C-alpha positions, 0 to 999 in steps of 0.5 A: 661742121669744120672743113680744114684742108692743112699739110699735115701728119696722123697718128692713130694709137690703140687697139691698132696703131696706123701713120700717115706720113705729112701730106695736103689733107681733108679735115672733118670735124663733126659736131657730133665730135669725130674726126674724119681724115680724106685724100684726094682719093679713096671716093667716101672712105676717109684713110682715118677716123675717130668715132663717137663718142669722142672730143679733140683738143688743140695742143701746142706742138712739143720743140722738136715739132716745132722745130720741124715745122708743126705749128698746131696739135690735135689730139682727137681721143675716144671716151670709152675706148681711149684710142687716139687720134693725133694729127699734126697740122704744119700748114692750114690752107683752108678753114671754114665752119658749117650750120648743117642744121637738123638733117632729115635723115634718108629716105629709101625709095623702092625699100619693100613698103614701096613695093606693097604699096603699088602692087596692091594699087597693081593687082593687075601684075599678080593676075587677070583680073585679081582683086585686093583682099587687104594688104598685112593679112593676119595669120598667128606667125605673123601677117603675109603682105598681101591676100587677092582673090583671081578671077573666079575667086581663089584666094593668092597669098602673095609676099614680097621681096626686093631680094629673095632667098631661100629664107622668103620662100620658107616665110610664104610656106609657113604662111600658106600651112596656115592660111590653108587651115582656114576654111574660109579662105582655101585652097590659097595657093602663093605668090613671092614677088621681088626685083631679085631671086636668087636661083635656089630661092626660085627652084625650091618655089616651084618645087613648091608650088609657088610661084615666081613674079618679078617685080620692075620698081621703075615700072611700077612707077610708072618709067617705062622699062619693063619687065614683070614677069610672072613664071 
């Protein structure tokens, strides 16, 4: 990755034309060929950029550009669309290259798989005395996240979401319809467990006899902050 702080102006031509007048900016040229133009503001969002597949070529400035003080010109061209980002550099204040190596990627915490694992380990949050039958219990239209039995032995199908909406209620409704056809486990009641639940989803769940369990992910990990409440 090359990081350049320079006094420059930038012109974008293609499906959209845009101009950034002369100012001091950060130019980020990445190993994938992309170029991002940043100011000292606007958070993470660049003022302009060119995404890969693209290539950067350095050009000599024209006569008028040289007279105006331009010392170098960068042209970044998109290989598919032909869109171009042209950077007129007047002065380079900082120029460094860094080898960042292979990035392992973003590892998300609190995704549905994490919630499922934690709730399977803490089934007492679902019902006092509950026991886990199986994670990813199969049905003809896909697996329900958890199948558990309460202290009396009655089956409970649990669908887990980070954010539950009406679609989540519909999904669990379909699972319950299929599971209740199985004489070995019927009757099966349903619980929709989520970190947040849309009001419409809560209303529809209540109308269909589905209970709602609000999950506090931090508390489930052992960080006290506590809400999990069954409605």
